[in-house]
N, C-alpha and C positions, 0 to 999 in steps of 0.2 A: 475907827471902824473902817475896814476895807470894803471896797465894792465886791459884790458877790458874782464871780464868773459863772456860777451855776444858775444864776437868776438873770443873767444877761448884762451884768455890770461891765464897765470898761476895765481893761487890764493893761498895764504898761509893759507888755512882753513883746519884744521885737520878733517879727516873723510869725506871730501867732496866726493860726488858721481861723478865719471867720466862721463861726457856727451859730446856728440858732440856739436860743437858750434851752437848757435841759432842766427839767423839774426834778424834785427829790425822788419821786417814785421811779422815774426812768433811770436816774443815777443809781439807785439801789439795785434795780434789776440788772443794769449793765455791770456794776461791780460784782454782783453775785455770780453772773454768768461768766465773767472773766475768771474768777476764782474756780468756777465749776469746770473750766477747761482742764484744770489740774485734776480735779476729782474724776472727771470723765476719763482722763488718761489712765487713771488707776483702776477704776471700778468696772469699766466696760469690758475689760479683758478677762475679768474673773471667771465667767462661765466657760471661757475658751482655754483656760490654763492646762487642762488635760490634753486637749488637741494640740496646743502649742508645744507642750513638753514632748509629746510623742513625735511631732513633726520635726522638732529641732534637736532631739536627743537628750533632753534634760531628765534627770532621775530624782526620785524621792522628793524631799522638801526643796530641792534646788529651784523648782518652779516658782517658789515665793520670791526669788530674787528679781523677777520681772516687776514686782511691786516694790520690794524693799530697796532696790538700787535706785529706782526713780525717786522715792521719797528722800533717801539720803542725799542724792545729788541735788535735788531741789532745795533741800535745807542748806547745803553748802552754797549753792548758787544765789540764794536770797541775800547773801552778804554783799553782793556786787551792785545790783541795780539801784538801790536807794541813794547811794552817793552820786551816781550819774543823774538820777532823777532830781536831786536837790540842786544840781548845777544846770542841766539842760532842759529840765521840765519833765512832766509825767508822760506826755504823749509820745515823744521819740523813744523812750525806753520801753513803753508798752508795745509799740509797733515792732521793735527789735525782738522782744520776747515772743510775741505772737508769730513772727516770721520763722524763728527757730522751731517753735512748736509745730508749725505746719510742715516744714521741710523734714524734720526728724521723724514725725509721724509717718510720712510717706517712706522714709528710709526704713523704718521698722517693718513696714508692709513688704519690703523686698528682701529681707535677710534670709539666709539659707542655713545658718548654724546658730547655736545657742550663745556662743561667745560674742558674736557680732550683735545679737539682740541685746545682750547685757550692756555692751559698750554704747550702743545707740540709745538705749533707755537712760543710761547715765547722762549722756550728752543732752538728751531731751529734757530731763529734769533740771539739769544745771542751767542751760541757756534759756529755758522758759520760766525761770524762777521769778521774773518780773511780774508775771500774772498772779503770783501769790503775794509778793511783797508790796506792790504798789496800791491796790485798792484801799487798805487801811490808811495809807498816807494821803490818798485823795480825799477820803472821808475826813481825816484829821485836818486837812486844808480848810475844810468848811465848818466843822463843828467840834466841840469838846464836851466835857462833862458827861452826865448820864444820857444826854441826847445822842452822843456818839455811840454809847452802848445800845440805845434803842435802834439806831440805824444799822449798826453792825449785826444786831439780832435779826432784823428784817433781811439783811443780806444773807445771813446764814440760813434763813428759811428757804429761800430760793436755791442757794448754793447746795443745800442738803437734799433738795428734791432731785438733783442730778444723780448723786450716788444711789439714791433710792430707786431710780429707774434705769441707771446705766447698765447694771447686769442684765436687765430684761432687754435693753436695746442690743447689747452684745449677743445675747442668746438669739434674739430675732434676726440679727445679721447672719449668725451661724446657720439658722434654719433656712433663711431665704437664699443666701449666697454660698453656704457650705464651706467657707474658708475663713479662719481667724484673721487672715491678712486684711480683709475688708473692714474689720473693726478699726484698724489703724487708719485706713482711708477715711472712715467716718470721723475720726478725731481731727484729721486734717481739714475736712469740710467744716466742722464745728469751729475750728480756729479761724478759718477764712471768713466765715460769716461774722464772727466777733470783730475781726479786723475792720470789716466794712462799716459795722455799726459804730465802733469807736472813732474811726476816721470822720464819719459824717456828723456825729452828735456830741462827742466829748470835747469840751473846751479845755485849754490849759488851766490847771488849778494852782500851779506854783506862782506865788506872788513874787514880783521882781525883788522886793526887799528881803526875801527869804532865800535867795539864791546863794549857794555855798561854793567856795572855790574847790577845784579839784586839786587838793593838797593833802598828801598822805597824813600829815600831822593833824590837819583840820578834820579829815574824815575819821581818823582813829579816835580823836578826842570826842567827836559827836557820837560815834558808835559806842565807845567805852562808857560814856555817860548814860546812854540808853539802856545798858545792861548791868551797870554797877550801882546805880542809885538804889538805896535800900528800899524805898517805897515801891519800886517797880520790879526789882530783881527777883524777889520771891514769887511774884505773880507770873513772870515770864517762865521761870523754871517750873513752877507748879503746873502751868498749862502744858508745858512740854511733857511732864510726867504723865498727866491724865490722858493726854492725847497719844502718848507712847503706848498706853494700854489699848486705846482704840486702834492704833495702827497694827498692834499685835493681833487684834481680832480680825482686821481686814486681811492681813497677810495669811492667816490660817483659816479664814471663814469658809472657803470652798471645801477644804478638807474636813473641817470640823462639822459643819452643817450638812454638806452634801454627801460626805462619805461616812464619818463616824456615827452621826445621828441618822443616816440613811434618808435624807430629804430628797436626794437626787434632783430631779427637774424642778422641785419646789424651792431650790436654793435661791434663785433670783427674787422670788416673791417674799421669802422670809427675810432676806437681806434688805429688801425694800421696806418691809414692815419696821425693822429696827431703825433704818435711816429716816423713815417717815416720822417715827416717834421723836427723833432728834429735831427734825424740822418743825414739828408742832410745838415742841418745847421752846425753840427759839422764837416762834411767833408769840407764844404766851409771855416769854421774857420781854419782848418788845412792848407788850401792853402794860407791864407792871414796873419795869425797871426805873423809869423816870419818877414814879411815885414812891417806890420803896428804896431805890438806890442799888447800884451795881454790887456794892459790898454786901448788903443784907441778903440779896437774892443769891449771889454766888456762894457765900459762906454757908448758908442754909443748905443749898444743893450739895455742897461738898460733904457735909456731915451725913446727909441721906445717902449719897453715893457710897461712902465708906460702909454704911449699914447694909446696903444692897449687895456690895461686893463681898461682904462677910457671908451673906446668905448664898451667893454664888459659889463661894469656896466650900461651904458646908454641903451643898447639893452635889458639887463636883466629886466629893469624896464618898458619896453614897453609892452603893452597888446599883448598877443599872440606871444611872441618871438618864433621863429621857429628853428628847427634843422639846417637850412641852413644859419642862421646868427651866431648861436653858434659855429658850427664846424670850419668855416674858421677863426674866431677870435681866438678860442682856439688853432688851428693848428699854427696860426701866432705867438702866444705867446710861444708855445712850441718850435717853430723854434728859437725864440730869446733866449730862454734858452740855445740853442746849442752854442750861442756866449758868454754866460755868465758863465755857469757852469765850464767847463774845464779851462777857463782863470782865473776865481776867485780862483779855487783850486790850479793852478800852481803858481799864484802870492803869495798865502799864504804859499806855501812850499819852496819858494826860499831861505829864510835865514837859512834852516836847513838841509844841506847836510850830516852832520855827525850824526844826530839823526833822520833820515828820518822815521824810524819805529815808534818811540814815537810821532813824530810830526804828522804823518798821522793818528795814533790812536786818539790822542787828538783832532785834528781838525775834524776827522770823527765822533767822539763822540759828539762834540758840534753841528756839522752840522746835524747828523742823529737824535739825540734826540730832538733837537729843531724843526727840520722839521717834525718828526713823530708826536710829540705832537700837533704841529700846524695843520698838515694835518688831524689828528684824530678829532680835534675840528671843523675844516672846514667841514669835511665829515659828522660828527654827527649833524652839524647845517643844513644839507640838509632839505629843506622844500617843495620839489616838484618843485622848480624853480632853476635857475642858479644864483640867487641873492647873496646868501652867498658866493659862489665861486668867483663871479666877484668882490665883495667888498673886499674879502680877497686878491685877486691878486693885486688889486690897492694899498691897504694899505701896504702889505708886500714889494712890489716893491719900494714904496716911502720911506719907512723906510730903505730899503737896500741902496738906493742912499745916505741917510744921513750917514749911516755907512761907505760907501766907501769914502765919503768926509772927515770923521773923520780919516780914515787910511791915506789918501793922503794929510791931512792938507789943504783941500780946493782946491787942484790943481788937476784937472782931465785931461784925455787924454795925459798921460805921454808918452815918447818915448819908442821904443822897448828896451828890455833887450838883451844884447849880449848872444850868445850861450855859455853855460858853460858845458864842458865835465868833469864829476866827476870821471869816472872810468878809 
């Protein structure tokens, strides 16, 4: 049994910064808000897409690239930080990612043309990818089993509250300061505050015995094992597909809710309702997952997701579909994602306690790039109706079920995993 750095135990790490011990609740809040920097970078700008497109000369659906290119670049970027974090530790890589997030947010605030904005958003997503890839590795440094699923669910509760309120914050910045550029300045301030908190409170969680060499062959072997093991590959790809549908909704949400359904200024509130339902579901998952098991909970949720997506598709093809049929069903499926995402991710990370950084990077890369490309395609297929989104949700969920069946060799609803203390 290793000493627990998060509970104040000694760690044989040269040059480690002395910090006071950090408790589980603070760790969960910190990891959630680190990941939320990424969500804030996506969702805060949504209410300003019209103004931004007009200011920078973007036309039609091109405005969606402000979100889509960030997601895709972040997915590609997640392939990098895990290997360095397995060698040099979690803290240095986190600080590097946060530094890029801050500087490139400020760069986005200063652009004068749409092409420059797209380039800077791509760079921001790529270099800040560590804030996406490392929190699961830090949690895996400490726990495994269904306890990791519980902690990741609690992280997603806080994490999802940010996209719930981010569009409202963005709209508030627009109302108070009158310029979309200040939204990017707000992102930089958020990143700076997180950097200070991490520096003061987060100890190094990588154990000396788990340090990996910076060797292309070693890194490739570790990452390959993280995404090719049958018991985890299906879960990684399945989560990529279901979240690709979610990214498609995010990409087209302002046009679909605000314009096609005529919500107008109600858009931030309705978006917050959907994201809030997802946060509530993650909290509910944290209360039941250790008792029922991540597999039982997530498999049940996936079946219900498919049913609700079928209803969404049926309503989408009805004449005069209304906002008041679309929002409840979208909120329901986002709630169900709260019982799928954290559990699928935790199951996929279970076999890799000693290469958690590389495993998290490789799985995040596959999940984010696949989801971002799929989400961009779904968003760009927007035709003024909810039909492309509804069809995509049903298809991706059905294929996800087949992938889970592949990983589980046809046997669903497996028993709970025992708690595993790794630190």
